[in-house]
Every structure is written in structure tokens, then in C-alpha cells.
N, C-alpha and C positions, 0 to 999 in steps of 0.2 A: 726977553720979557713975555713975548707972545707964547713961547714954548711953555713957560711956567704957568701962565693962565690956562693954557690948554690942558696941562697935566692936572691942575687943580679942578678944572671942570670935569675931567674924566674920573678923578677920585670922588668928587661929590656925586656924580651920576652913579658910580659903582656903589657908594655908601647908601644912596637912596634905594637902589635896586636890591641891595642886600637886606635892608630893613623891610622892604615890601615883600620880599620872598619869605623872610622869617615870619612876618605878620600873617601871610597866607598859610604858611605851615602851621602856625599856632591855631588859626581858624579851622583848618582841616582836622587838626588833632582834637580840638574841642567838639567838632561835629561827630567824630568817631566816639568820643567819650560821652556825648550827650545822653544816649539811651541808658548807660550805666549810672550816670549822675542823676537822671530822673528817677530811676528805680531806687537808688540809695536815698534820695531825698524823700520819696514817698513812703518807703518801708523801713527806713533806719533813722534818718535825721529828724523827720517830723514826729514820729512816735516818741523819740527820745526827748525832744523839746516839750511835747505834750505831756509826757510822764513827769517831767520836772515841774510843769505848771500844775498838773493835777495833784502832785504830792503836797502842794501848799494850799489845798482847798478842802472844803467839806462838801459832800454831795447828799442830795435827798434820796429817798428810797427808789426813785426812778433813775438815779445816776446823774442828775443834773447838778451843776455847780451852784451852791447857794451862798458860800462864804469863803473869803480868802483868809487863811489862818497862819500863813507864814511857815515857820518851822515847827509848829505845834504837833503835826503828825509825826515828825521824826522824834520829837521829845517823848511823846506818848509811846511810840514804838519801842524806843530804847529803854524806857522805864517799865515796859511790859515783860512779865515773866514768861508769857507764852512765846514771845519772839525768841528768847534765849533757849527755851525748850525746843522750838522748831530748829534753831541753829544747831543744837546738840544732836538732834536726830539726823540732820543733814550731814554733819561731820562724821557721825557713826556710819551712815550710809556710804560715804566716801571711803572711810577706813575699811569697810567690809568689801567694797566692790573694786576699787582701783588697784590695790596691790594684788588681789586675787586674780583679777582679769589679766593683768600684765604677766604675772608669773605663770598662770595656766596657759595663756596663749603662747608665751615664749617656750614653754615645755612642749606644746604640740608642734610649734614651728621647728624646734630642734630635732624632735624624733622623726619628723617627716622630711627633714633636710638631708636626704640621701637619694641615691639613684636605685634603690631597691624596687623590685617589680611590685606594682600595685599602690605605690605611694601617691600617685595622682588621684586615685579614688579617695584616699583619706584626706588629702588636701582639699578636695572638692567638698567633702562632708564637713570638715572643720570650718570652712569659709562660708558654709550655707546660711548661717544665721544673719549674715549681712543683708540678704534679700528678703528676709521676713520682717514684716512691719511690726511695730510695737503692739498694735491691737491684736494681730494674729498670734504673736508670741505669747502675749498675756493670756489669751483664751486657752492656748495649748497648756500653759503651766497652771492655769486655773483648774483644768481637768486633772492634771497630775497632783495638785494640792488638795483635791476633794477629800474630805475626811473619811468617807466610807468607800467610794468607788475609785479613788485616785490610786495610780500605780505606785506612788512613793510609799503610802501607808500599806499597800499590799505587799511590797517587798519587805517592809519592816515586820509585818505579821508573819512572813515566812521565817524570818530570823528570830521570831518570838519576842519582838520588841513592841511595846505599846504604841498605838497610833499617835501621831503628833498633830496637834491643832495648828497647822501651818499658817493659816490666815486669820484665825480667830483668837489667837493668844497674843497678848502684848509682848511676850518674851520671844515669840517665834515669827511674828509678822514681818519685822524688818529684815530678819535673816532670810525669810522666804523671798521677799522682794529683791534682796541682794543676790540670791542664787539665780533668779530670773535675769537680773541685769548683767551678771557675769556671763551667762549664756548668750545674751543679746550682744554684748560687746565683743564676744569671742571672735566672730567672723571678721570684723574690721581689724582688730588687733592682730589676729593670726596672719592676715594678708600683709599688713605693714611690717611685722617682725620677720615674716618669711622673706619679704623683699630685702630687708636689711641683711639677713643671713646670706642671701644669694649675692650680695655685694662684697662679701668677704672672699678674697682670692683663694683659690684652691691650693696655691703654692704654700700658703701659711699652714694648712692642715698637713700637707706632705712634709714640710720642714719640721713641724712639731712631732710627727710620727717618726721621722728619722732620728730625732733627738731623744726618743724614748718617752715622750710625754703621753700620758693616758688620755683617752677621749674626754673624760670629765675635767681633768686639769687643763687640757687645751681649751675647752669651752669656757671655763671660769677665768683663766688667767690671760687668754689671748683673744678669744672670740667676743666675750662680753665687753671688754674695753672698746673694741672696734665697733660693736653694736650700740654703744652708749648714745650716739646721736639719735638713733631710731627709738631707743627706749625712752629717751628724754622727750621726744616728740609725742610718743604714745602716752607718757605720763601727763603732759600738759593737756592734751586733748581729752584724756579720760577724766581728769579732775574737773574740767569745765563741763563736760557732758554729765558727770554725776551731780553737779550743782543744779543742772537744768532738768533732771529726771522728773517726769510728770505722768506720762501715759500709763505705765504699768501700775503706778500707785493709784491713779484715778479709776482704773478698771478693776483692780483686785481688792483694794482695801479702803479707798476714799479717805486716806489719812488715818484710819483707825487700825485696830481697836484702841481706844483710849489715847488717841493722838500718837501712837507709837510709830506710825509711818508718816506723820504730818511734817514733811520737809518744807522748806521755805517757799519753794515754787508752788506747791499745792496750797499753802496758806495764802499766797498772793492770789491764786485762782479763786479760792473761797471768798476772800474779802472783796475782790473786784467784780467777779462775775456771778457770784451767788448772792452775796449780801449787798452788792452795788455800793460798796465803800471804796470808790476809786481813789480817793485821797490816800488812805492808809495803804491800799494795795500798791499804788505808785511809789509811795515812800519805801515800802518793803523792797520793791523791784530795784530802786536806786541803791539802797543799802546792799542788796545782793550783788549788784554790779560792782560796787566799790570793793566788796569782800573778794569777789573773783579776780578783780584787777590787782588787788594787793597780793593775793596768793600767787598769781601768775608772775608778778614782778619778783617776788621773793624766790620763787622756783628758778627764775632766770638768773638772779643774782647769786644764789647759793649753789644750786645743783649744776648750772652750766659750767662751773669751774672744774667739775669732775668729768665733763664730757670730753672724750678724746676724738678729735676730728682727724681724719686721715690726711 
């Protein structure tokens, strides 16, 4: 009997000690997580909650809340033709930039994925845009787009082609911003896709060569399926980044001419920080968040099925 009581006491003591140790480990874990949690709370959770609140209010010309209106801002926004026009411009911008950026960067990564002499220099040049800020890149391309002194129109004049109003024509402004964006995205995508190509075993190329497969056939039928996880990642990141494009539009066109480059993010900026209509601006931001989330989920549901993981 005494032996049983002693065993029970030891088990109880061990259980209490285990619970105490687990509690101490949890406290230590939360202490390590505390800085990150504070930053997330200050710069992510609080702004999101604040945006939800502001989206249901009206503000005065100074940006102060004067009235709670519930879902009226969302109703007005979805009934507005301007919102759908901005959404159309945003989707066109994504269509112009995302496929072009990925295909162009993949092409550059493929032609530099060999051990020929001097390839390191080209790899450095192609990845260089990643270190150039949006402001600097926009100014560089602003000079290239200049109607009279710009290099692009100069080369067109050599070919006896009429100069193009790159930033002043509604037909060309979005194309011009897209060209700049493709160049800006090239550095990051080139590095990502080059890393993916380096992960393809050399034995695969050797086996395909022995079987008589041409380099183009090897790349399309063998390398691309193996590279599909990297391409899928690049696609997700590029779509989200295109939805959030702002700096180059603000510097070069300010949404013009005739709203031809007025994407949703720039419309949010104008409503919230120029016209101090924080309610409608927050409503647009939340609608944009929902659109990005839905498209991301759709991409995962539809496209991930075609991704071949090794």
C-alpha cells in the first residue's frame, strides 16, 4: 500500500513538473515572439481594423470622422462607374506586365544558364534592376520617354518612324508604364527563375542529349515542368505586386492622361490622401484586398494542380 502511495506521489510530482516546464517554455516562446507580435499589431492588425472602421464613416475636409454610415460607402463604390473603370485599367496593367515579365525573365535566365565565359557579367546586368528604387527607375524612364530629347523617340527617328507620345497619349500611357514595370520586375524574377534553373539536375540535360532531344524540346518538355513550382511562385508574387503598383504611376502620369493609368491603388491614394475622403478610400482598400485574396485562392485552386513538384 505504501509502495502504491509513493508511486502515485512520484507520478503527481512528475506531472506537476512537466506542466511547469511546459508553461515556462510557452512563456519563453512568447517572449521571443513579442517583438514581432508588437510590430504586426502596430503596422498590420491595427491599420486593418482602423480601415474597416473608416470604411463605414464619412469624414470632413480635414479627414475627421463626422458620421457613421455603415455600408453606404461600399454601396456607392460598387455603384460607381469610375471604380469599374479603375478596375479595368488595373486588370489591363496586370495583363500587360505579369506574363511579359515572367516570359522575358525566363528567357534571360535560360540563355544565361550555361557555363560560357562572360555569363556572370550578363547575370549581374540582368539582375541589376532589383537594387534600383522605384523613384530612380521612374526618373530614368521619364528621360527615355521624353517626347523630344528621349532616347526611345531618337531611335524611332533613325528608323524613320514618327515619335510616340509615350506619357501624354491615353493609348500609350499604360503601355509605357507597363514597359517600365516589366524592367523593374526583371531583376527579382530573373534571380528567382535562375535559382530554379540551377535546381534542375545536370543529369537530366545529359540524358536528354543522349536520347537525341534538341535543346528547345528539352527545355519545353522537361525543364519547364520541373520549373513549374518556381514559375507558380513568380506568378503569385507578380500578380499581387501588380495590384499594388503605385510609385511609377504617381511619378510619371499621376493617373492620367484621362484616367488611362488610374489604377485602384492610385485612386485610393487620391481619395484618402488628396481629397481626405478616408471612408471611400478605406472601402476601396478593403475591396481591393478581397479581390487580391480571391484571385490568389483561385490561382492556388486552379493552377497549383498543374505544378509538378519533384
